Each structure stands twice: as C-alpha cells, then as structure tokens.
C-alpha positions as CSV (number, residue, x, y, z in Angstrom):
1,M,284.5,-153.5,215.8
2,Y,283.5,-150.2,214.2
3,E,282.6,-148.2,217.3
4,H,285.5,-145.8,216.8
5,C,284.0,-144.8,213.4
6,V,280.9,-143.2,214.9
7,K,282.3,-139.7,214.3
8,R,283.7,-140.6,210.8
9,I,280.8,-142.5,209.2
10,D,282.2,-141.9,205.7
11,V,285.4,-143.7,206.5
12,C,283.5,-146.6,208.1
13,Q,281.3,-147.0,205.1
14,Y,284.3,-147.0,202.9
15,M,286.0,-149.7,205.0
16,R,282.9,-151.9,205.1
17,H,282.5,-151.6,201.4
18,T,286.1,-152.5,200.6
19,G,286.0,-155.5,202.8
20,G,288.0,-154.6,205.9
21,M,290.1,-152.3,207.9
22,K,292.9,-150.6,206.0
23,T,295.4,-148.1,207.2
24,L,294.5,-144.7,206.0
25,E,297.0,-141.9,205.6
26,V,296.2,-138.9,207.6
27,L,296.4,-135.8,205.5
28,S,297.1,-132.3,206.9
29,P,293.9,-130.5,207.7
30,V,292.6,-128.3,205.0
31,A,290.2,-125.4,205.5
32,C,286.8,-126.4,204.1
33,C,285.5,-122.9,203.9
34,V,286.8,-120.0,202.0
35,P,286.6,-116.7,204.0
36,L,284.4,-113.9,202.9
37,V,286.1,-111.2,200.9
38,G,283.3,-108.7,201.3
39,A,280.3,-107.9,203.5
40,P,277.2,-109.9,202.7
41,L,273.8,-108.2,202.5
42,S,272.3,-106.9,205.7
43,A,268.9,-108.2,206.7
44,E,267.3,-105.0,205.5
45,A,269.1,-104.9,202.2
46,A,268.2,-108.6,201.6
47,E,264.5,-107.7,202.3
48,N,264.7,-104.9,199.8
49,A,266.4,-107.1,197.2
50,A,263.8,-109.8,197.7
51,K,261.0,-107.3,197.0
52,A,262.7,-106.2,193.8
53,F,263.3,-109.9,192.7
54,K,259.7,-110.6,193.5
55,A,258.6,-107.8,191.2
56,L,260.6,-109.3,188.4
57,A,259.5,-112.9,189.2
58,D,256.7,-112.8,186.5
59,P,257.5,-113.4,182.8
60,A,255.1,-110.7,181.8
61,R,256.9,-108.1,184.0
62,V,260.3,-109.2,182.7
63,R,258.9,-108.7,179.1
64,I,257.6,-105.3,180.0
65,V,261.0,-104.2,181.3
66,S,262.6,-105.6,178.2
67,I,260.1,-103.8,175.9
68,V,260.5,-100.5,177.6
69,A,264.3,-100.9,177.6
70,N,264.3,-101.5,173.9
71,H,262.1,-98.5,173.0
72,A,263.5,-95.2,171.9
73,N,264.6,-93.2,175.0
74,Q,263.8,-96.4,177.1
75,E,260.2,-95.2,177.3
76,A,257.0,-96.9,176.0
77,C,253.3,-96.0,175.8
78,V,250.9,-98.3,177.6
79,C,249.2,-99.0,174.3
80,D,252.5,-100.4,172.9
81,L,252.8,-102.7,175.9
82,Q,249.2,-104.0,175.5
83,Q,249.7,-104.9,171.9
84,A,253.1,-106.6,172.4
85,L,252.0,-108.6,175.5
86,E,248.6,-109.6,174.1
87,L,247.2,-109.2,177.6
88,S,244.1,-107.3,178.8
89,Q,244.4,-103.7,179.8
90,P,243.7,-104.4,183.5
91,T,246.4,-107.1,183.6
92,V,248.9,-104.9,181.9
93,S,248.0,-102.0,184.3
94,H,248.5,-104.4,187.3
95,H,252.0,-105.4,186.1
96,L,253.0,-101.8,185.4
97,K,251.9,-100.8,188.9
98,V,254.0,-103.5,190.5
99,L,257.0,-102.4,188.5
100,V,256.5,-98.7,189.3
101,D,256.0,-99.6,193.0
102,A,259.3,-101.6,192.9
103,G,261.2,-98.7,191.4
104,F,261.9,-100.2,188.0
105,L,259.7,-97.9,186.0
106,S,258.4,-94.3,186.3
107,R,255.1,-93.2,184.9
108,S,254.2,-89.9,183.1
109,K,250.8,-89.0,181.7
110,R,250.5,-87.2,178.3
111,G,247.0,-86.4,177.3
112,T,245.0,-89.6,177.6
113,W,248.1,-91.9,177.4
114,A,250.5,-93.1,180.1
115,Y,254.1,-93.5,179.3
116,Y,256.5,-95.7,181.2
117,A,260.3,-95.2,181.4
118,L,263.1,-97.2,183.0
119,V,264.3,-95.6,186.2
120,P,268.0,-94.9,185.6
121,G,270.2,-97.4,187.6
122,A,267.2,-99.6,188.8
123,L,268.4,-102.6,186.9
124,D,272.0,-102.0,187.9
125,G,270.9,-101.9,191.5
126,I,269.3,-105.3,191.3
127,A,272.2,-106.8,189.4
128,G,274.6,-105.6,192.0
129,A,272.6,-106.7,195.0
130,L,274.2,-110.1,195.2
131,S,277.6,-109.3,193.8
132,N,280.7,-108.5,195.8
133,P,281.1,-104.7,196.2
134,A,284.8,-105.0,195.6
135,Q,284.1,-106.4,192.1
136,R,281.6,-103.7,191.1
C-alpha cells in the first residue's frame, strides 16, 4: 500500500500517523539552499585559520591576549602575566611561545625582562577569517 512512498518517507510517516491516505496539495518547488554571496575559505586559508583558532583554544592563552590588550600600549611584561594568571613561569612561557608562533603577540627583551605586545591586526585577521569579505 505504501510502496510509492519509499522516496518520500516523511510523507508516509505522516499518512500512517494520521490514520490513512489523504490528498496532499503539491506546492511549487522552493529552493532549499541559499546561494553563496562570497567565496568561502580556500583549503590553505582554512588550515591557517585553524592553527590560529587552536592557539586561542586555551583559556589561559585567551586571558593572556586579554591582559596584554588591556595594558598601556597593548604591551605587558612577563612578570605581570605570571602574577595575573597565577601559573608557573614555565607554563606562562609555553603559552606565550604558542601565541608568538601563531602571530598574535610579538616579544621584545629589555634588560632581564621580556615584554609582549599585540601584533597589530592579528585579532582582526582571525575575526574576519570566517566572515564574508563583502561585509568587512
């Protein structure tokens, strides 16, 4: 009885649930997919964006970026970061290395202290990685 519904299982389930065959009105076909209005990321750009997202995928690293961004001149001494994060020096150094390697922070040495600054545009780049270029 329901052999003709194999391709339209949702309709068959509805008909069985309501207790029988009913005449259904056929609506005009509607496109289910909205066309792209911009170019999606290339495979290489997606790989680069994924590396950047991975660098920010740790709460301590997100806090480091936030602390540096909120310091005067968007620059902080490593000693300020250690105190604020309450993490050991090796752990803070590891997180800082990941952020420098990912291009979010730059490092400069002044005497015995290292200072970290936000790389201009680095956060804008990651924010724009998934947005439509026409909307930027």
